[in-house]
C-alpha positions as CSV (number, residue, x, y, z in Angstrom):
1,M,68.8,4.8,-19.1
2,L,70.3,7.7,-21.1
3,E,73.9,7.7,-22.2
4,S,76.4,10.0,-23.9
5,G,80.1,9.3,-24.2
6,D,81.3,8.1,-20.8
7,T,78.3,9.4,-18.9
8,R,75.0,7.6,-18.0
9,L,71.8,8.8,-16.4
10,R,69.7,6.3,-14.6
11,L,66.8,6.1,-12.1
12,L,67.8,5.9,-8.5
13,R,67.9,2.4,-6.9
14,E,67.2,1.7,-3.3
15,G,70.8,0.7,-2.8
16,D,71.9,4.3,-3.8
17,L,70.1,6.0,-0.9
18,A,72.6,5.5,1.9
19,G,75.6,6.6,-0.3
20,L,73.5,9.5,-1.6
21,A,72.6,10.7,1.9
22,T,76.3,10.5,2.9
23,C,77.3,12.6,-0.1
24,L,74.7,15.2,0.6
25,A,75.5,15.4,4.4
26,S,79.2,15.5,3.8
27,G,79.1,18.7,1.8
28,A,80.2,16.8,-1.3
29,T,77.8,18.9,-3.4
30,G,79.9,22.0,-2.6
31,P,78.9,25.4,-1.2
32,Y,76.4,26.1,-4.0
33,Y,73.9,23.4,-3.2
34,P,70.7,25.5,-2.5
35,G,68.5,22.8,-1.0
36,D,68.2,21.2,2.4
37,F,70.0,17.9,2.8
38,E,67.8,14.9,3.0
39,S,68.3,12.2,5.6
40,V,68.4,8.5,4.7
41,Q,64.8,8.2,6.1
42,E,63.6,11.1,3.9
43,L,65.3,9.6,0.8
44,K,63.7,6.2,1.6
45,A,60.3,7.7,2.0
46,R,60.5,9.5,-1.3
47,F,61.9,6.4,-3.1
48,A,59.0,4.3,-1.7
49,A,56.5,6.9,-2.9
50,D,57.6,7.3,-6.5
51,G,61.2,6.2,-7.0
52,F,62.2,9.9,-7.4
53,W,60.4,10.2,-10.7
54,S,57.0,11.7,-11.2
55,E,55.2,14.2,-13.4
56,R,56.1,17.1,-11.1
57,D,59.8,16.3,-10.7
58,G,62.5,13.7,-11.1
59,R,66.0,12.9,-10.0
60,L,68.5,10.7,-11.8
61,I,71.9,9.4,-10.9
62,I,74.9,10.5,-13.0
63,E,77.3,7.6,-13.3
64,D,80.4,6.8,-15.3
65,L,80.7,3.8,-17.6
66,E,82.0,1.7,-14.7
67,G,78.8,2.3,-12.8
68,R,80.3,4.6,-10.2
69,M,77.9,7.3,-8.9
70,V,79.3,10.6,-10.0
71,G,76.5,12.9,-9.0
72,W,72.8,13.5,-9.6
73,I,70.7,15.7,-11.8
74,F,67.1,16.7,-11.3
75,H,64.2,18.7,-12.8
76,F,61.2,20.2,-11.2
77,R,58.2,22.3,-12.1
78,N,59.3,25.8,-11.1
79,H,56.2,27.8,-12.1
80,P,52.7,26.5,-11.8
81,F,51.4,28.6,-14.7
82,M,54.3,28.2,-17.2
83,D,55.3,25.3,-19.4
84,S,58.9,25.2,-18.0
85,R,61.1,23.1,-15.8
86,E,64.1,24.0,-13.7
87,L,67.1,21.7,-13.7
88,A,70.0,21.3,-11.3
89,Y,73.0,19.1,-11.3
90,F,75.8,18.2,-8.9
91,V,79.0,16.2,-9.3
92,F,79.9,14.9,-5.9
93,E,83.6,14.0,-5.9
94,T,86.1,16.7,-6.7
95,A,88.2,14.2,-8.6
96,M,85.2,13.5,-11.0
97,R,84.7,17.2,-11.8
98,N,86.0,18.8,-15.0
99,R,85.5,15.5,-17.0
100,G,82.4,16.5,-18.9
101,H,79.9,14.5,-16.8
102,A,77.8,17.5,-15.8
103,T,77.7,18.8,-19.3
104,A,76.7,15.4,-20.7
105,A,74.1,14.9,-18.0
106,L,72.6,18.3,-18.7
107,G,72.4,17.7,-22.4
108,L,70.9,14.3,-21.9
109,L,68.2,15.3,-19.5
110,S,67.4,18.5,-21.5
111,A,66.8,16.5,-24.7
112,H,64.8,13.9,-22.8
113,L,62.5,16.5,-21.2
114,F,61.9,18.2,-24.6
115,T,61.1,14.8,-26.1
116,T,58.8,13.5,-23.4
117,L,57.1,16.5,-21.8
118,P,55.1,19.4,-23.2
119,V,57.7,22.0,-22.0
120,H,58.9,24.9,-24.0
121,R,61.5,26.3,-21.6
122,L,64.2,24.7,-19.4
123,E,65.9,26.9,-16.8
124,L,69.0,26.9,-14.5
125,T,69.7,29.0,-11.5
126,I,73.4,29.1,-10.8
127,A,75.4,31.0,-8.2
128,S,77.2,33.8,-10.1
129,E,80.5,32.8,-8.7
130,N,80.2,29.1,-9.6
131,L,82.3,29.5,-12.8
132,A,82.4,25.8,-13.5
133,S,78.6,25.4,-13.5
134,L,78.2,28.6,-15.6
135,R,80.5,26.9,-18.2
136,V,78.5,23.7,-18.1
137,A,75.3,25.7,-18.9
138,E,76.9,27.5,-21.8
139,K,78.4,24.3,-23.2
140,A,75.0,22.7,-23.1
141,G,73.5,25.6,-25.2
142,Y,71.8,27.5,-22.4
143,R,71.7,31.3,-22.6
144,K,72.2,33.7,-19.8
145,E,69.1,35.8,-19.2
146,G,69.9,37.8,-16.1
147,V,71.1,38.0,-12.5
148,L,68.9,37.3,-9.4
149,R,70.4,39.5,-6.7
150,Q,71.0,37.7,-3.4
151,A,68.9,34.8,-4.5
152,W,69.8,32.3,-1.8
153,Y,71.7,31.8,1.4
154,S,74.7,29.5,1.4
155,P,75.3,28.0,4.8
156,A,78.7,26.7,3.7
157,L,79.8,30.3,2.7
158,D,77.7,32.0,5.4
159,R,76.4,34.6,3.0
160,R,73.8,35.4,0.4
161,L,74.6,34.7,-3.2
162,D,73.6,36.3,-6.5
163,A,72.5,33.8,-9.1
164,C,72.5,33.8,-12.9
165,R,69.4,32.6,-14.7
166,Y,70.0,30.6,-17.8
167,A,67.4,29.1,-20.2
168,L,67.1,26.8,-23.2
169,L,64.0,27.0,-25.3
170,R,62.5,24.1,-27.3
171,G,64.1,24.3,-30.8
172,E,67.2,26.1,-29.8
173,N,70.5,24.3,-30.5
174,Q,71.9,22.4,-27.6
175,G,75.6,22.5,-27.1
């Protein structure tokens, strides 16, 4: 478990899966979630395979100090020939946003990855209009490197979105 202030990161538990599937299917991730939503069956299969943590990728629950699931954060290998990882984070409930959970989670996982993996670069791809997430990246010490035009399609918004690419290099100051 990783902890900072009133935010904790922990491995997923089997008991999280139904609630997680509900959050994902309900649109609680907001219009900027770029992935497909996973069913309870898909979540259970992945959990049975590796508990959502492996050398290639990992997902952690973001929770508050009372143990409530606030969101999740994950990393994955985004380039087969580069020593980098991409991270993504989502706070599910609107009422839990703007409380520093995403910033704390990003800082915790970034530090953990630099400590435990031979990576030199961590990256974020954020919808250019997702101002809250852009602020999270900057508070966590990530630097904007450019814009990816029409990087992905948002079904919730029914249009293509530009994305900003942010990165943090090993040895740079985290926020």
